[in-house]
C-alpha positions, -999 to 999 in steps of 0.1 A, spaced: -317 -902 -446 -297 -894 -478 -267 -871 -477 -242 -856 -501 -207 -850 -487 -186 -824 -505 -150 -830 -495 -120 -808 -503 -85 -822 -499 -56 -799 -501 -18 -801 -495 -7 -789 -461 6 -754 -464 41 -764 -452 44 -790 -481 56 -779 -515 30 -781 -542 47 -789 -575 14 -788 -595 6 -754 -581 41 -741 -590 37 -754 -625 3 -737 -629 18 -705 -614 46 -706 -640 20 -711 -667 0 -681 -655 31 -659 -656 39 -672 -691 4 -660 -701 13 -626 -685 -12 -631 -657 9 -617 -630 -17 -607 -605 -19 -643 -590 4 -647 -560 0 -684 -552 -17 -715 -565 -25 -747 -546 -39 -777 -563 -60 -803 -545 -89 -827 -549 -126 -824 -547 -146 -856 -538 -184 -859 -537 -199 -888 -518 -235 -898 -518 -245 -919 -487 -276 -930 -468 -276 -934 -430 -301 -933 -402 -287 -901 -387 -265 -872 -396 -240 -882 -369 -235 -916 -386 -230 -898 -420 -205 -875 -404 -186 -904 -389 -185 -923 -422 -172 -893 -441 -146 -885 -415 -134 -921 -415 -133 -923 -453 -112 -891 -454 -88 -902 -426 -83 -937 -438 -85 -936 -476 -91 -903 -493 -65 -880 -477 -29 -887 -469 -28 -870 -435 10 -867 -436 8 -844 -466 -29 -833 -469 -57 -818 -449 -94 -821 -456 -126 -802 -450 -162 -813 -458 -198 -803 -457 -228 -826 -454 -260 -817 -471 -293 -835 -465 -309 -845 -499 
């Protein structure tokens, strides 16, 4: 079975986000004052082939926990789609 995993990795809310703050400042400089907060993260797309959806789920979870996300500072969510 072929799957596409769409993974979003974001800084934990308690962690300062300097990129988000810089974008927020830029928005205010453009006189876009309606935006209250900006958080910048990563989006990763994985294409994988496994025998079951459970295997795909476990592979994606392991990749996120051990490589893609820094769990001290980031959290992740993902969706698996059958292709």
